[in-house]
C-alpha positions as CSV (number, residue, x, y, z in Angstrom):
1,M,1.3,-93.8,-21.9
2,E,2.2,-92.3,-18.5
3,E,-0.2,-89.6,-17.3
4,E,1.2,-86.2,-17.0
5,K,1.9,-84.8,-13.6
6,L,-0.4,-82.3,-12.3
7,Y,0.9,-79.2,-10.3
8,G,-0.9,-76.8,-8.0
9,C,-0.9,-73.1,-8.5
10,S,-3.4,-70.3,-9.7
11,L,-4.0,-68.8,-13.0
12,S,-5.3,-65.2,-14.2
13,P,-6.7,-65.2,-17.7
14,R,-7.4,-61.6,-17.4
15,I,-3.9,-60.3,-16.9
16,I,-2.2,-60.5,-20.3
17,N,1.5,-59.7,-20.6
18,K,2.1,-56.8,-18.2
19,N,-1.4,-55.9,-17.9
20,E,-1.9,-54.7,-21.3
21,R,-5.8,-54.4,-20.8
22,N,-5.3,-52.1,-17.7
23,D,-7.5,-54.4,-15.9
24,W,-6.5,-53.4,-12.4
25,G,-9.1,-55.2,-10.5
26,A,-7.7,-58.5,-11.8
27,F,-4.6,-58.3,-9.7
28,K,-6.5,-59.3,-6.5
29,N,-9.6,-61.3,-7.5
30,S,-8.7,-63.0,-10.8
31,F,-6.2,-65.7,-9.8
32,E,-8.2,-69.2,-9.6
33,S,-6.5,-72.1,-7.9
34,I,-6.1,-75.0,-10.3
35,E,-3.9,-78.2,-10.9
36,I,-2.2,-78.2,-14.4
37,T,0.0,-79.9,-16.4
38,I,3.4,-78.5,-17.5
39,N,2.4,-78.4,-21.0
40,Q,-0.8,-76.5,-20.2
41,L,1.0,-74.0,-18.0
42,K,3.6,-73.4,-20.9
43,E,0.7,-72.9,-23.3
44,F,-1.1,-70.5,-21.0
45,I,2.1,-68.5,-20.4
46,K,2.7,-68.3,-24.2
47,K,-0.8,-66.7,-24.6
48,G,0.3,-64.1,-22.2
49,G,-1.5,-65.4,-18.9
50,A,-0.3,-64.7,-15.5
51,F,0.4,-67.3,-12.8
52,S,0.9,-67.1,-9.1
53,Y,0.4,-69.4,-6.0
54,A,-2.8,-70.7,-4.5
55,Y,-4.8,-68.5,-2.2
56,K,-7.9,-68.9,0.2
57,N,-11.1,-67.9,-1.5
58,N,-8.9,-67.1,-4.6
59,V,-8.0,-63.6,-3.2
60,R,-4.3,-62.9,-3.8
61,S,-2.6,-61.7,-0.8
62,S,0.4,-62.9,1.5
63,S,-2.1,-63.4,4.4
64,N,-4.4,-65.7,2.1
65,F,-1.3,-67.9,0.8
66,I,-2.3,-71.7,0.9
67,G,0.5,-73.3,-1.0
68,T,2.2,-73.9,-4.4
69,E,4.0,-76.7,-6.4
70,V,5.2,-74.1,-8.9
71,L,8.1,-71.6,-8.3
72,A,9.9,-69.1,-10.4
73,A,12.9,-66.9,-10.6
74,D,13.2,-63.8,-12.6
75,V,16.6,-63.1,-14.3
76,D,16.9,-59.6,-15.7
77,K,20.8,-59.1,-15.8
78,G,23.9,-60.9,-15.1
79,L,23.3,-64.2,-17.3
80,T,22.3,-64.9,-20.9
81,I,19.9,-67.5,-21.5
82,Q,22.5,-70.1,-22.6
83,E,24.5,-69.3,-19.2
84,A,21.5,-69.9,-17.2
85,L,20.7,-73.2,-19.0
86,E,24.4,-74.3,-18.4
87,L,24.1,-73.8,-14.7
88,P,24.2,-77.3,-13.0
89,F,21.2,-76.2,-10.6
90,V,19.0,-75.3,-13.5
91,K,20.0,-78.4,-15.7
92,N,19.2,-80.7,-12.8
93,H,16.2,-79.2,-11.1
94,A,14.4,-76.6,-13.4
95,Q,11.3,-77.4,-15.4
96,F,11.5,-74.8,-18.1
97,L,12.5,-71.2,-19.0
98,Y,10.8,-68.7,-21.1
99,T,11.6,-65.3,-22.3
100,T,9.6,-62.4,-20.6
101,T,8.0,-59.3,-22.5
102,S,11.2,-57.1,-21.9
103,H,13.6,-59.6,-23.4
104,T,15.7,-58.6,-26.5
105,Q,18.6,-60.2,-28.3
106,E,20.9,-57.5,-26.6
107,K,19.5,-57.7,-23.0
108,H,18.2,-61.2,-22.1
109,R,15.4,-61.3,-19.7
110,F,13.6,-64.4,-18.7
111,R,12.0,-66.6,-15.9
112,I,12.9,-69.9,-14.8
113,V,10.2,-72.2,-13.6
114,F,10.6,-75.0,-11.0
115,T,8.2,-77.5,-9.8
116,F,8.0,-79.5,-6.5
117,Q,5.3,-82.2,-6.2
118,G,3.9,-82.1,-2.6
119,G,4.3,-78.4,-2.5
120,I,5.2,-75.7,-0.1
121,T,2.3,-74.6,2.3
122,N,4.2,-72.2,4.7
123,A,4.8,-68.5,3.4
124,D,8.2,-68.2,5.5
125,D,9.3,-71.5,4.0
126,L,8.4,-70.3,0.5
127,Q,10.4,-67.0,1.0
128,Q,13.4,-68.9,2.1
129,V,13.2,-71.4,-0.7
130,V,12.8,-68.8,-3.6
131,T,15.3,-66.5,-2.0
132,A,18.0,-69.3,-2.2
133,I,16.7,-70.2,-5.8
134,S,17.2,-66.6,-7.0
135,A,20.7,-66.5,-5.4
136,R,21.7,-69.6,-7.3
137,V,20.6,-68.3,-10.6
138,S,21.6,-64.7,-10.2
139,G,18.0,-63.9,-10.1
140,D,16.0,-60.8,-8.7
141,M,16.1,-61.3,-4.9
142,S,13.1,-58.8,-4.4
143,V,10.5,-61.3,-5.9
144,T,10.5,-63.7,-3.0
145,D,7.0,-62.9,-1.2
146,S,4.0,-65.1,-1.1
147,A,1.8,-62.8,-3.1
148,R,4.1,-62.5,-6.3
149,I,2.5,-62.4,-9.7
150,F,4.5,-64.1,-12.5
151,Y,3.5,-62.4,-16.0
152,G,2.9,-64.4,-19.0
153,S,4.6,-63.5,-22.3
154,R,2.7,-63.8,-25.5
155,G,4.7,-65.6,-28.2
156,C,7.5,-66.0,-25.9
157,E,10.4,-68.4,-26.5
158,I,10.3,-71.6,-24.2
159,Y,13.2,-73.7,-23.5
160,D,12.3,-77.1,-22.0
161,I,14.6,-78.6,-19.3
162,G,12.0,-81.3,-17.9
163,N,13.4,-81.7,-14.1
164,E,12.0,-80.8,-10.8
165,L,13.0,-80.1,-7.2
166,T,13.2,-83.0,-4.7
167,Q,12.4,-82.8,-1.0
168,E,16.3,-83.0,-0.3
169,I,16.9,-80.0,-2.6
170,I,13.9,-78.1,-0.9
171,D,15.4,-78.7,2.6
172,D,18.9,-77.4,1.6
173,L,17.2,-74.2,-0.2
174,R,15.3,-73.6,2.9
175,I,18.4,-73.5,5.0
176,Q,20.4,-71.4,2.5
177,G,17.5,-69.0,2.0
178,K,17.2,-68.5,5.8
179,E,20.8,-67.8,6.2
180,L,20.5,-65.2,3.2
181,I,17.4,-63.4,4.7
182,D,19.0,-63.3,8.1
183,A,22.1,-61.8,6.4
184,K,20.0,-59.2,4.8
185,R,18.2,-58.2,7.9
186,G,21.5,-57.7,9.5
187,S,23.0,-55.3,7.1
188,K,20.8,-52.5,8.6
189,D,20.8,-49.1,6.6
190,S,22.3,-50.8,3.6
191,E,21.2,-52.6,0.5
192,C,22.5,-56.1,0.7
193,I,23.0,-58.0,-2.6
194,V,23.8,-61.8,-2.3
195,N,25.3,-64.1,-4.8
196,R,26.2,-67.7,-4.5
197,S,29.4,-68.9,-5.7
198,S,28.7,-70.7,-9.0
199,R,32.2,-72.6,-9.1
200,L,33.0,-75.9,-7.7
201,L,34.5,-75.8,-4.3
202,D,37.7,-77.5,-3.6
203,N,37.7,-78.8,-0.2
204,E,41.4,-77.7,0.3
205,L,40.7,-74.2,-0.8
206,M,42.3,-71.8,1.6
207,V,39.9,-69.1,3.2
208,T,40.5,-66.4,5.6
209,L,38.3,-66.1,8.8
210,R,37.0,-62.7,10.4
211,D,40.1,-62.8,12.6
212,G,42.7,-63.0,9.7
213,Q,43.5,-66.9,10.2
214,S,43.7,-68.9,7.1
215,I,42.2,-72.4,7.2
216,A,41.2,-75.0,4.5
217,L,37.5,-75.2,3.7
218,S,37.4,-78.8,4.7
219,S,38.0,-77.5,8.3
220,I,34.8,-75.6,8.4
221,N,31.8,-77.5,9.7
222,K,29.2,-74.7,10.5
223,K,28.1,-71.4,9.1
224,T,31.4,-69.2,9.2
225,T,32.0,-65.6,8.1
226,I,35.0,-65.2,5.9
227,F,36.8,-62.7,3.6
228,C,35.4,-63.4,-0.1
229,P,38.0,-65.7,-1.9
230,D,37.2,-64.1,-5.3
231,H,37.9,-60.5,-4.7
232,T,39.9,-58.2,-2.3
233,D,37.9,-57.6,0.7
234,D,38.5,-54.6,3.4
235,H,35.9,-56.4,5.6
236,P,34.5,-60.0,5.4
237,S,31.9,-60.1,3.0
238,A,31.1,-63.7,2.5
239,F,30.0,-66.8,4.5
240,V,30.5,-70.5,4.2
241,G,27.0,-72.4,4.4
242,I,26.7,-76.1,5.0
243,G,24.0,-78.1,3.2
244,S,21.8,-80.8,4.8
245,K,24.3,-83.6,3.2
246,G,27.3,-81.7,4.4
247,G,28.1,-79.9,1.1
248,K,29.7,-76.4,1.4
249,F,28.8,-73.4,-0.6
250,I,29.9,-69.7,-0.4
251,F,27.6,-66.8,-0.5
252,V,29.1,-63.3,-1.0
253,M,27.3,-60.4,0.3
254,L,27.6,-57.0,-1.5
255,V,26.6,-54.4,0.8
256,K,26.0,-50.8,-0.5
257,R,25.4,-48.2,2.2
258,L,22.0,-46.2,1.5
259,G,22.5,-42.5,1.0
260,G,26.2,-43.0,0.3
């Protein structure tokens, strides 16, 4: 029988669900770095235990980040569980999905867990990769920092998928995530919500550039700002990105002015 793979992360048995024990000291010092199988991680989550990344001296902070082979994206709105499971990115690259403590039949709330053997050891790389993952699954774009806690969910439903991220996908996600982060930083005095187009892109799709010129998607060979092809734009709110193997994707930036 093939041995189960081990993945590096950290676990806190003291934080149950959303800290129902009110053990506030556990948030900093209770995460122990460990190598764990997927089945062990699922069992731990189902008992309510929290997980995170690995940290120097087991003290959870961004400055102490060492690395991780386990990543996650939170989905609190926009998709049902079934819709998430049907996403090609989830079907091909996610490990499992579980319902969080606030999940109901009317309002689906869940977390999608991804694994990558070899891991990510740079905090900036981590933020870029998790940002791109969150955009691809319509997830919460605010949970991308390197000190993030992922709460367990006692008695949760777990949906097995059984796939993992490859180095090639990680490289693509890093490129896409950097573009998203740069785009968000460029939208000063505003809240920038970014969604990745989930539909298959036809290379002959006509898109409109910032200057009003219409060209085929196949003619674009670098990051390019465009008017969104899926809704009426007063200003160009999307951009075409290029993956490491030349594949094209469209990100739409929904910018809401603060105080407006």
